[in-house]
C-alpha positions, 0 to 999 in steps of 0.5 A, spaced: 481 278 912 485 275 918 488 268 918 483 266 922 477 268 917 482 265 912 483 258 915 476 258 917 477 257 925 471 261 927 464 259 926 462 266 923 464 267 916 464 274 913 466 275 905 470 280 904 467 286 900 469 287 893 464 293 891 461 299 894 455 296 895 458 290 899 461 295 903 454 298 905 451 291 906 457 290 911 455 296 915 448 295 915 449 288 918 454 291 923 448 295 925 443 290 926 448 285 929 447 282 936 453 277 936 460 280 939 464 275 934 460 277 928 461 285 930 469 283 931 470 280 925 466 286 921 470 291 925 476 287 923 475 287 915 473 295 916 479 296 919 483 293 913 479 297 908 481 303 911 488 301 911 488 299 904 484 306 902 490 310 906 495 306 901 492 308 895 492 315 897 499 316 898 500 313 892 496 318 888 500 323 891 507 320 889 504 320 882 502 327 882 508 329 884 512 325 879 508 328 873 509 335 876 517 334 876 517 331 869 521 335 864 523 330 859 524 333 851 521 329 845 526 325 841 524 328 834 530 324 830 526 318 833 519 320 832 521 322 825 524 315 824 518 312 827 514 315 822 518 313 816 517 306 819 510 306 819 509 309 812 514 303 810 510 298 814 503 301 811 506 299 804 508 292 806 515 294 805 521 292 809 524 296 814 532 298 812 537 295 817 539 302 820 531 304 821 531 298 825 537 299 829 535 306 830 528 304 832 531 298 837 536 303 840 543 301 841 543 294 843 549 289 843 548 286 837 552 280 839 547 279 845 541 280 840 544 274 836 545 270 842 538 271 844 536 269 837 540 263 838 537 262 844 530 262 841 532 257 836 531 261 830 538 261 826 540 268 823 544 265 817 539 266 811 541 259 809 540 256 815 534 259 816 532 257 808 533 250 811 529 251 817 523 253 813 524 247 808 527 252 802 532 251 797 538 255 800 542 256 794 540 262 789 538 259 782 542 261 776 538 265 771 535 262 765 538 265 759 532 263 755 528 267 760 533 273 763 537 274 756 536 281 753 531 281 748 528 275 749 520 274 748 518 271 754 523 276 758 519 282 755 513 279 756 515 278 764 517 285 764 511 288 761 507 284 766 510 287 772 510 294 768 503 293 768 502 291 774 506 297 777 502 301 773 495 298 776 498 299 783 500 306 782 493 308 779 490 305 785 493 309 790 489 313 794 489 321 792 490 323 799 497 320 800 502 324 804 509 324 807 510 327 814 517 330 816 518 329 823 525 333 823 520 339 821 516 338 827 517 344 831 517 349 824 510 345 823 507 347 830 508 354 828 504 354 822 496 355 822 491 350 820 490 353 813 498 352 811 501 347 807 506 343 811 513 342 807 514 336 803 507 333 805 506 331 798 513 328 797 511 321 796 505 323 792 509 326 787 514 321 787 509 316 785 506 320 780 513 321 777 514 314 777 507 312 774 508 318 768 515 315 767 512 308 766 507 310 761 512 314 757 516 307 757 512 305 750 514 312 747 521 311 749 522 304 746 519 308 739 524 314 740 530 308 741 528 304 735 528 311 731 535 313 733 537 306 732 534 306 725 537 313 724 544 311 726 544 305 721 541 309 715 545 316 717 551 314 712 546 313 706 542 319 707 548 324 708 550 328 702 556 330 699 560 326 703 561 320 699 561 321 692 564 315 688 560 311 684 560 305 688 557 309 694 552 311 689 550 304 687 550 302 694 545 308 695 541 306 689 541 299 692 539 301 699 533 305 697 530 303 690 526 308 686 521 307 680 525 307 673 523 313 669 520 311 662 520 316 657 515 313 652 515 314 644 511 319 640 507 314 636 505 311 643 503 318 645 498 318 640 495 312 640 494 313 648 491 320 646 486 317 641 485 312 646 483 317 651 479 321 646 475 315 645 474 313 652 471 320 653 467 319 647 464 313 650 463 316 657 459 322 654 454 317 650 454 312 656 452 318 660 446 321 655 444 314 654 443 313 662 440 320 662 435 318 657 433 312 661 433 315 667 428 320 664 424 315 661 424 311 668 422 317 672 416 318 667 414 311 668 414 312 675 410 318 675 405 314 671 405 308 675 404 313 681 398 316 678 395 309 676 397 307 684 393 313 686 387 311 682 387 304 684 388 306 691 382 311 690 378 306 687 379 301 693 378 306 698 371 307 695 370 300 695 372 299 702 368 305 704 361 303 700 362 296 703 363 299 710 357 303 708 353 297 706 355 293 712 353 299 717 347 300 713 346 292 714 348 292 722 343 298 723 338 294 719 339 288 723 338 292 729 332 295 727 329 288 725 332 285 732 328 291 735 322 290 731 323 282 733 324 283 740 317 288 740 314 283 736 316 277 741 314 282 747 307 283 744 306 276 743 308 274 750 303 279 752 298 277 748 297 283 744 296 281 737 293 287 734 300 290 736 304 284 733 300 284 727 302 292 726 309 290 727 309 284 722 307 289 717 314 292 717 318 286 716 318 282 710 320 275 714 316 270 709 317 265 714 312 269 719 307 271 713 307 263 711 305 262 718 300 267 719 297 265 712 297 258 715 294 259 722 289 263 719 287 258 715 287 253 721 283 258 725 278 259 720 277 251 719 277 250 727 272 256 728 267 253 722 269 246 725 266 248 732 260 250 729 259 244 725 260 240 732 255 244 735 250 243 730 251 235 730 251 235 737 245 239 737 241 235 732 243 229 736 241 232 743 234 234 739 233 227 737 235 224 744 231 229 748 226 232 743 223 236 749 229 239 751 232 241 744 235 248 743 234 253 737 239 253 732 244 258 732 244 264 727 249 264 721 254 270 721 253 275 716 258 275 710 264 280 711 271 280 709 274 273 712 280 277 715 276 282 718 271 277 721 277 273 724 280 279 728 273 280 731 272 273 733 272 271 740 273 264 740 271 263 747 264 267 745 263 263 739 264 256 743 260 258 749 255 262 746 250 259 751 251 262 758 249 260 764 251 263 771 251 258 777 251 261 784 250 255 788 252 248 788 247 243 787 242 240 793 244 233 791 251 235 793 251 234 800 258 232 802 261 239 803 261 246 800 265 247 794 270 253 793 269 259 789 274 256 783 270 250 784 263 253 782 267 256 776 269 250 774 262 247 774 260 253 771 265 252 765 263 244 764 256 246 764 257 251 759 260 245 755 254 241 756 249 247 754 253 248 748 254 241 746 262 241 746 267 237 750 273 239 754 279 238 758 279 240 766 286 240 767 287 243 773 293 242 778 294 236 782 290 237 789 285 242 786 279 237 787 277 235 780 274 229 782 269 233 786 268 238 780 266 232 776 261 229 781 258 236 782 257 236 774 253 229 775 249 232 780 248 238 777 246 235 770 241 230 774 238 236 778 238 242 774 238 239 767 234 233 769 238 228 765 236 221 765 242 218 761 247 214 764 254 217 766 260 213 765 266 215 769 273 211 767 278 212 772 285 208 774 284 202 778 289 205 783 284 211 784 277 207 784 277 206 791 277 214 792 272 215 787 268 210 791 268 214 797 267 221 794 261 219 791 258 216 798 260 222 801 258 227 796 253 224 792 250 218 796 243 219 793 246 218 786 245 211 784 252 208 783 255 202 780 262 200 781 264 195 776 270 192 778 273 185 782 274 178 780 270 175 774 265 172 778 264 179 782 263 183 775 258 177 772 253 178 778 254 186 777 252 185 770 245 183 771 244 190 775 248 193 769 243 191 764 237 192 768 239 200 767 237 201 774 243 206 775 245 213 774 253 213 774 257 207 772 264 207 775 269 202 772 277 202 770 281 202 764 281 195 763 274 193 764 272 198 759 276 194 754 275 187 757 267 187 758 266 192 752 261 188 749 256 189 755 258 196 756 258 199 749 251 197 748 249 204 752 248 210 749 252 214 755 250 221 756 257 223 759 263 220 759 268 222 764 275 220 764 280 221 770 288 221 769 286 223 761 293 224 759 293 216 758 289 217 752 295 221 749 296 215 744 291 216 739 293 209 737 292 205 744 287 200 745 284 204 750 283 210 745 281 206 739 276 202 744 272 208 746 272 211 740 270 206 735 265 202 740 262 207 745 257 212 744 257 218 748 254 225 747 259 229 752 266 227 753 270 230 759 277 229 760 281 230 767 288 231 768 293 234 772 299 234 768 301 240 764 299 238 756 303 244 753 309 241 753 307 236 748 303 239 742 302 232 739 299 229 745 295 235 746 292 234 739 291 227 740 287 229 747 283 234 743 282 229 737 278 224 742 274 230 746 273 234 739 273 229 733 269 234 729 273 240 730 280 236 730 278 231 725 284 233 720 288 227 718 293 232 716 299 231 722 301 237 726 308 237 721 303 238 715 300 244 718 305 248 720 312 245 716 309 245 709 311 252 708 318 250 710 318 243 706 321 245 700 327 250 702 332 246 699 335 243 705 335 236 707 334 237 714 327 240 717 328 247 719 326 248 726 321 253 728 324 259 732 322 262 739 317 267 735 314 262 731 313 257 736 310 262 740 306 265 734 303 258 733 301 256 740 298 263 742 294 263 736 292 256 737 291 257 744 285 262 742 282 256 740 284 251 745 281 256 750 274 254 750 275 247 751 281 246 756 281 249 763 287 249 768 288 253 774 294 252 779 294 252 786 298 258 787 292 262 783 286 259 786 288 257 793 291 263 796 291 260 803 295 253 801 301 253 805 308 254 801 311 248 798 319 249 799 323 244 795 331 243 797 336 239 794 340 236 799 347 233 797 350 227 799 357 224 799 358 217 797 361 212 802 368 209 801 364 202 799 359 206 794 366 210 791 369 204 790 363 200 787 362 207 783 369 207 780 369 200 778 362 200 774 364 207 771 370 205 768 370 197 767 362 196 767 363 190 772 364 189 780 369 185 783 366 181 788 371 175 790 372 169 787 367 163 788 362 168 790 355 166 787 353 170 781 360 172 779 364 169 774 370 164 775 375 170 776 370 173 781 367 178 776 360 180 776 359 184 769 353 188 768 350 192 762 346 198 762 351 202 766 347 208 768 342 203 771 347 200 775 350 207 777 343 209 780 343 203 784 350 204 787 348 211 789 342 209 793 345 203 797 350 198 796 346 192 799 342 192 792 347 188 790 347 182 794 354 179 793 356 186 796 352 185 802 355 178 803 362 180 803 361 186 808 355 184 812 355 176 812 351 175 818 345 179 814 344 182 821 341 189 821 347 193 824 350 200 823 353 198 817 346 199 813 346 206 814 354 207 814 355 204 807 350 209 804 351 216 804 343 217 803 342 213 809 347 216 813 343 223 812 336 220 813 339 217 819 340 224 821 334 227 819 328 222 820 329 222 828 328 230 828 322 229 824 319 224 828 321 228 834 318 235 832 311 231 830 312 231 822 310 225 818 314 223 812 313 220 805 319 217 802 318 216 794 323 210 791 324 208 784 327 201 786 323 196 791 330 193 792 332 200 796 325 200 799 326 193 802 333 196 805 329 202 808 324 197 811 330 194 815 333 200 817 326 203 820 325 197 823 332 197 826 331 204 829 324 202 831 320 207 827 313 205 825 312 205 817 307 203 812 309 201 805 306 201 798 308 199 791 306 196 785 304 189 788 299 193 793 292 191 792 287 197 791 283 195 797 289 194 802 291 201 799 285 205 802 286 201 808 293 204 809 291 211 807 285 211 813 290 208 818 296 213 816 291 219 816 288 217 822 289 223 828 292 218 833 296 214 827 302 210 830 305 210 823 311 216 822 313 214 815 310 212 809 314 208 803 312 209 797 314 207 790 314 214 785 310 210 779 305 206 784 304 211 789 304 218 785 297 218 783 290 218 787 292 218 794 290 223 799 296 223 804 295 231 806 297 229 814 304 228 812 307 235 811 314 232 809 316 229 802 323 226 801 324 224 794 330 218 795 332 218 788 329 223 782 325 220 776 327 221 769 320 224 768 320 230 772 312 230 772 312 223 776 316 227 782 311 233 782 305 228 782 309 225 788 309 232 791 302 233 791 300 227 795 302 232 801 301 238 798 294 239 796 287 242 798 287 241 806 294 241 808 295 246 814 302 246 814 308 248 810 310 242 806 318 241 806 321 237 800 328 234 800 331 231 794 337 227 795 342 227 790 349 224 790 354 229 789 358 228 782 354 222 780 349 220 775 344 223 779 346 230 778 345 229 770 338 226 771 336 232 775 339 237 770 335 233 765 329 233 769 330 241 770 331 241 762 324 238 761 321 243 766 324 249 764 320 250 757 319 258 758 315 258 752 318 254 748 312 249 747 314 246 740 321 245 736 319 244 729 313 241 731 316 235 735 318 234 742 324 229 741 324 224 747 329 219 744 336 217 746 341 215 740 346 211 742 351 217 740 347 221 746 348 215 751 356 214 749 356 222 750 352 221 756 357 216 759 363 220 757 361 226 761 360 222 767 367 219 766 370 226 766 366 229 772 369 223 776 376 225 773 374 233 775 372 230 782 379 227 783 382 233 781 378 238 785 377 234 792 373 239 795 370 238 802 362 241 801 360 237 807 353 239 809 354 240 817 349 240 822 347 247 823 346 248 815 342 242 815 337 244 821 336 251 817 334 247 811 329 242 816 327 247 821 320 251 820 321 255 826 326 257 832 323 252 837 325 246 832 332 249 830 333 248 838 330 242 838 334 239 833 341 242 836 339 238 842 338 232 837 345 233 834 348 233 841 345 227 843 347 223 837 354 226 837 355 223 843 352 216 841 357 216 835 363 216 839 362 209 840 362 208 833 369 205 830 370 210 825 366 216 822 359 216 820 360 214 813 364 208 812 371 210 809 376 206 804 380 203 810 374 199 813 373 196 806 374 188 806 380 187 802 376 184 796 374 191 794 381 194 795 384 189 789 386 192 782 380 190 778 383 190 771 388 184 773 382 180 774 378 183 767 384 180 763 383 173 766 376 173 765 376 174 758 372 168 755 376 162 751 376 162 744 370 158 741 366 157 747 359 160 746 357 164 753 350 163 755 346 170 755 341 171 760 336 177 760 336 182 765 329 186 765 329 193 769 321 194 768 315 189 768 315 189 761 307 189 761 302 193 758 297 198 762 292 193 761 296 187 764 299 191 769 292 193 772 290 186 771 295 183 775 294 188 781 286 186 781 288 179 781 287 177 789 293 172 789 297 175 783 303 180 783 306 184 778 312 180 778 309 174 777 305 177 771 311 180 768 314 173 769 308 170 765 309 175 760 316 173 758 315 166 758 310 167 753 315 171 749 320 166 749 315 161 747 313 165 741 320 166 739 321 159 739 315 157 735 317 162 730 324 160 730 322 153 728 318 155 723 311 154 726 305 158 722 299 158 726 296 164 729 295 165 736 289 168 739 290 175 741 287 177 748 289 183 752 293 179 757 297 176 752 297 181 746 304 183 743 304 189 739 310 192 736 309 198 739 307 199 746 301 203 748 305 206 753 312 210 751 318 207 754 321 211 759 328 213 759 329 208 765 326 202 762 331 198 759 332 190 757 339 188 757 343 182 755 348 179 761 353 174 759 354 169 764 360 164 764 357 158 766 351 155 763 345 152 767 346 144 768 340 140 766 341 134 771 339 137 777 332 140 775 329 132 775 332 131 781 329 137 784 322 136 782 323 129 785 324 132 791 318 137 791 314 131 789 316 128 796 315 134 800 308 134 797 307 127 799 309 128 806 304 126 811 303 126 819 301 120 823 294 122 822 295 122 815 294 130 814 298 133 808 304 137 811 305 141 805 298 144 804 300 150 807 306 150 803 304 150 796 302 157 795 304 164 798 299 167 803 294 172 801 297 179 802 289 181 804 289 176 809 296 176 812 299 183 810 304 183 816 307 177 813 310 181 807 312 186 812 316 180 816 318 176 810 323 178 805 321 174 800 315 169 800 316 162 797 312 156 795 312 149 793 309 151 786 313 157 785 319 152 786 316 147 781 315 153 776 322 156 776 324 149 775 320 148 769 320 155 766 328 156 767 328 162 772 331 157 777 338 157 773 342 152 777 342 147 783 345 152 788 339 157 787 334 152 788 337 150 795 337 157 797 330 158 795 327 152 798 331 154 805 328 160 804 321 157 804 322 153 811 325 160 814 320 164 812 315 159 816 319 158 822 320 166 822 313 168 822 309 162 826 311 161 833 315 155 836 311 149 837 305 151 832 303 146 827 306 150 821 312 151 825 313 143 826 311 141 819 316 146 817 321 142 821 319 135 818 319 138 811 326 141 812 329 134 815 326 130 808 329 136 804 336 135 807 336 128 806 334 128 799 339 134 798 344 130 800 343 124 795 342 129 790 349 132 792 352 125 791 349 124 784 351 130 781 358 129 784 358 123 781 356 126 774 
């Protein structure tokens, strides 16, 4: 670059090129540039590059010339010294001084010293040592270490020698030495020749190694030489012959003294030697003899061992043979048993009997003999029943008498038994029915219904009775009406027909008679006492053909109804007659005279043979007339087997009894299933849907499961002083938690203090959250829904939810009147009905209801008795249903409900196991309940260990709900809309644990310790009742009364029981009059179900006596209150409104309260404390203001009465406070 460029005086700056690429870029820039200044600068740089190129070429030429003139000779001596120095340095050895001098060259030593001194490092050793901090003086050798022959010195030398040996042994094998002085000769040699002295250093190292290894041998040789030198004088001979030297020599190497024994000693020694030899010979002989005896003994022992082994082997072989024969025989017996069982299942009795002859099973032969005797007696009893019935028929209807049956010819009993067709014996008189009676005008009977009519007419012709056990929904009512019309029309039957039905179905029966047989004179005998009194005049006149009544009135008005000799008695829902000792069964058997009897039932009867026996005994008392129980019939052969416990019947034995017994039962029992007779009936699909527990439910469930109590906070009503609410009947409480936590009002007060219906009502329960996703889809797709509940409290909560979601619904439970039921069914089944959902209790709504307009059934909580749920399902899945019925059973995951469902499936899954030792035990012992609860605890632990996420997503749920592809698309759109709405929620759909109030997050165990009762203080125990405690007659009576409810009737009965217990404790002996309402028996006519429990719950605070009198005075003031015109303000508040006149009142109002109810509660003690009285009194005023419009007469009366009540309550508070 020029000075101008370097100083930056020009405006154009051009970088000096450093690479060829930069030069090319500079040339390109020169070609395209149009500026003179720039071109000049580029040319100047190129000129400078040309000059530098010329200088480089000149230097290259000079260097080539100098190499060409170089004639230097290699200094071989110096090269040799350099190679030797390299070898020494490679071994980490110091270079000799003369080698260093040769390598450095002839240099002035003084100048080097000066140079070294100039560098600051002294050459003198002592000074250099001081510089490095070392001791400059040489150490004096330690005599102890460095003296010759010392142990420590020898060990040091030994270590050094061993270290050197180790170093030499580890030298590389290819070590070599090159002599630089012979390089000229070496260059002349070929590559295969070995260079001179190349292995010199290797040989020297090898010699040194061998020399060091010879050191031990040298030491040994040296010691031997020294020893020989020292002892040479002693060992030399003929040198020193003096006595003194010989004495020295003897002392140096002492020899043993030579002793010469005497002759006598030698003789003794020889004698001793001979004696020893003789003894040795004798010993050897004895040893040989013993060894020979031992060998003989061994041979004998071995022989005995061989014989014993042979016997053992033979015994083992025999045992194996017998066991193999036994196995083969057992396999053969098992095979024959399977063949017998298969023949028995296929009803091939001939093949079964042939196979039975091949076995020696005494139990089966006993059973065959016993059942043969039984079948013979039944066959004879059938003939006796027919003969007696024929005699009565001839007496009652002489003009229509039948000829007596001819007697069978005598032949072998077994042969006759095998030839008997028991159906033919019973139905000997046959009558073909091809068309329905003309009196039956409501429609056309189906083919299977005509067959049922033909079977019932055959029973009538053969003077027999029977059980029509068609599956629910096949029209047993219509078939019964067709029987009545056929007998009136074809048989000219002028007798009276008594039809006994449940109160819940009497309205349906009335409608069916009006529709199908309007020309048949029918009296519906029901109603209040006054209404029945008016009907009694018509009944006494006998101007009727059919009397339709209920179970209760058959018992209550027995004196009137039993006067008639009924031609036919038809009992609907006849499985209620399964208890032969119930009052209904005894009344009908002892007081009522009927020529024919027919029982209608839809519940399978084969599950419980004793109950079937009771029904057959009622229907055919002459056939099944034996006082002997089923145990005596079939357990007698095994009663005296020596076992304390009765032997259970095997599957084959059970099937044998049932199959042979069914041969006799077949003529008297007709059962058809919908799937067999109604091919066009849509399918019924049941799906179990698992629901998660919300955070609140999970918390309450764990508290109840582990501690049998709930912590609801200190000061909460219904809780103890420590905030605990103790509960018994843990299983029932767990079911409540699974349904909804709001069943416990204390929980709702904490979670939702305002009691307003919000999203919490469905977020706090897993089942409600699922229904919140399901019900909108069914409503949008036009499907009507039936929801069945076990608890009315849950139905109340569901009502709040449906009102919250603006869904029209109806409700039917045990408190619904019979007349109201029929109106509700008409409204719900109407084509233009606005009602989408029907809430029903499983027990009250499972019978006698036709709801086939609904095609979806939701079982909210499973019943312990699976048949109750099946009956509930058949409310929709019955004849007339056009759509597929979808059934959803809601089950809470990992909870008590799964166990209940499993128990229900076990009851249904009989698979031919009809009887077990003649009994079907439905009892539950305390140990079984304890095991049941233990199983729940274990399931809870497993749930905590295995936190599996099995949530049912929307797509899977839609697969369950949708009936076609269009519905799937619709449901998916509804899900999308719901997901958008869910984004507005504060949290997830199900309430989480983090959202719970702090009271539910506290450790309940701390409060359990505080809640222990003080010693000596007796705690009050109050009764908590989980069923109504009523008999069936009392329950029917309560439902029949106009202004009565099941709850009030149950309260009356409990009060009666309390008074009776008080009288017995006081020693009262007077007898109480027994009436159907107040009768108390030791055993209920209806067996208690597994969910019916009465528990005793402890309460810390006993009810206070003083407030009762004060509150009664307050109520009296309310009764006496009047307005300015003298009109009583409390007249409409004395009793609750009629459900018949004001049905909507009970849909709006949660709990109806009246003044008389409060007076009764105070008197009977159902109002336990003052706070409860105030709440119920306020509830009465709130109900009136809620139902009536503002400004109405009732509304104004409620306000005025509330003012009076508040003044009196203030006064009562002051008085109670002073006390």
